[in-house]
C-alpha positions in Angstrom: 0.0 0.0 0.0 1.3 3.4 -0.9 0.8 6.4 1.3 -0.8 9.6 0.2 -0.1 13.1 1.4 -2.8 14.8 3.3 -2.7 17.6 0.7 -4.5 15.4 -1.8 -7.4 14.8 0.6 -7.6 18.5 1.4 -7.8 19.4 -2.3 -10.5 16.8 -2.8 -12.6 18.1 0.0 -12.3 21.6 -1.1 -13.3 20.6 -4.6 -16.4 18.9 -3.3 -17.4 21.8 -1.1 -17.0 24.4 -3.9 -18.6 22.1 -6.5 -21.7 21.7 -4.3 -21.9 25.4 -3.7 -21.7 26.2 -7.4 -24.5 23.6 -7.9 -26.7 25.7 -5.6 -26.4 28.6 -8.1 -28.2 26.7 -10.9 -31.8 27.2 -9.5 -31.1 30.9 -9.1 -29.9 31.2 -12.7 -33.0 29.3 -13.9 -35.5 31.4 -12.0 -33.7 34.8 -12.0 -36.6 36.6 -13.6 -39.1 35.3 -11.0 -37.1 36.0 -7.9 -36.7 39.7 -8.6 -34.3 42.0 -6.8 -34.4 40.2 -3.5 -33.3 36.9 -5.0 -30.6 38.6 -7.0 -29.3 40.3 -3.9 -29.2 37.0 -2.0 -27.4 35.4 -4.9 -24.8 38.2 -4.9 -24.3 37.8 -1.2 -23.8 34.1 -1.7 -21.3 34.7 -4.5 -19.5 37.2 -2.3 -19.1 34.7 0.6 -18.0 32.0 -1.9 -15.4 34.3 -3.4 -14.1 35.3 0.1 -13.7 31.6 1.0 -11.9 30.9 -2.2 -9.5 33.8 -1.8 -8.8 32.7 1.8 -8.0 29.2 0.7 -5.6 30.5 -1.9 -4.0 32.8 0.6 -3.5 30.0 3.1 -2.0 27.8 0.5 -4.5 25.1 0.8 -4.8 24.5 -2.9 -1.3 25.3 -4.1 0.6 22.5 -5.8 4.0 24.1 -5.5 4.8 22.5 -2.2 4.2 18.9 -3.4 7.1 16.6 -4.1 5.7 13.9 -6.4 8.8 11.8 -6.1 8.4 11.2 -2.4 5.4 8.9 -3.0 7.5 6.4 -4.9 9.9 5.7 -2.0 
């Protein structure tokens, strides 16, 4: 059995979280004419929070691949 670095699991979890949050935007896009200004403002707040979370993850280095050493898994 080979070992995996925890970084691969973190990237996988972050992908699942952001993938599901983007999936929540589909109903808003489909019914944007029906939800009006209130629905649009809620969608913008949601996108703002999503963007802040993504920027924080980039800033903390949670999704950077520069630190990985791919040759260490072969040892």
